[in-house]
N, C-alpha and C positions, 0 to 999 in steps of 0.2 A: 722625108716627105710626109710620113704619117703624123709626125708631131706638128708640122706646119698646118696640115689640114685640120687637126684637132684644135689647135689654137684659134684658127680662123672660125671654126664651128662654134667654139665657146663665145667668141667676140660677137658673132652674128646672133647667137642665142640671147645674150644679155641685151644687145641693142633692140632685138625684136620684142623682148619682154618689156623693156623700158618704153618703147614707142606705143605698145598696146596700152600700157598703164597711163600714159600721158593723154591719150585720146579721150574726148568727151563722149558720153553716151548720147542716145537719141533724145533724151529729155533735157539735155543741157541747153537747148536753144531757147527755152522759156525764160531763162535768166536774162537773156539779152533784151527781151522786150521791156523789162523793168529798169533799163538804164544801167546796164553793167559796163558800158563803155567798150563795146566790141570793136568800134572803129579805131581804138587806140592800141590795138594789138600789134605785134611784130609782123604778122602775116596779112594785115589789112582788115577791112570790114568784112570780107568773106570768111575770115577765120582761118584756122590751120587745117581744116578738114581735108582738103584736097592734097595738100603737101604731105600730111601725116599718113593718109590712106595710100598714096602712091609709094611713099618710102616703106611703109609696112608691107605692101605687096611685093616690092623688090627684095626686101630682106627675107620675106617668106620664101620667095623663089630661090634665092641664094642659099637659104637654109636647106631646102630640099635637094638642091644640086650638091651641096657639101655632104649631106647624108648619103646620097647615092655614090659619091666619090669615095667616102670612107668605107662603105660596105664593099664596093668593088676592090679597093686596095687591100682590105683585110681578107677578103675571100681569096684574092690572088696570092697574098703573102703566106697565109697559114693553111691553105688547101691547094697545094700544087697538083698539077695533073699527075695521076698515077698511071704509069706505063706498066702494063702487065707483060712480063716476059714469059716465054714458053719454058717449061721445065727442061733442064739440061739433060740430055740423054747421050750416052756414049755407046758406040758400037764396037768397042774394043773387046776382044776375047779375053777371058780370064786365063791366066797361066795354068798349066796342068797341075792338078793337085790342090789348087786354091779354089775355094768356093764349091767344091764337089759335095754333094749331099750323100751322106753315108747310107748304104742300103741296109734295111732291116729285114731279116728273114724270119 
């Protein structure tokens, strides 16, 4: 289970970094005014902003959920509940001659 969560976490992490690096900054719109051909993109004339933003938000949410699941699993696995037991006491009498304290005069 831990290995599966860890692999999924790495995949989501790399996808999230890749999507963030693909996105254009706020100043990238100025290039479209000089005829960069924004209407010929795969995502249409509106660009890929909406799609990439939503996908990044979903991956970020999944990233946080996977973080919480990993922490919960590791906490449960390596820090089990400690049950404190009462010390064992015996009410048995010692046999005669055993355990007697010698008297000093």
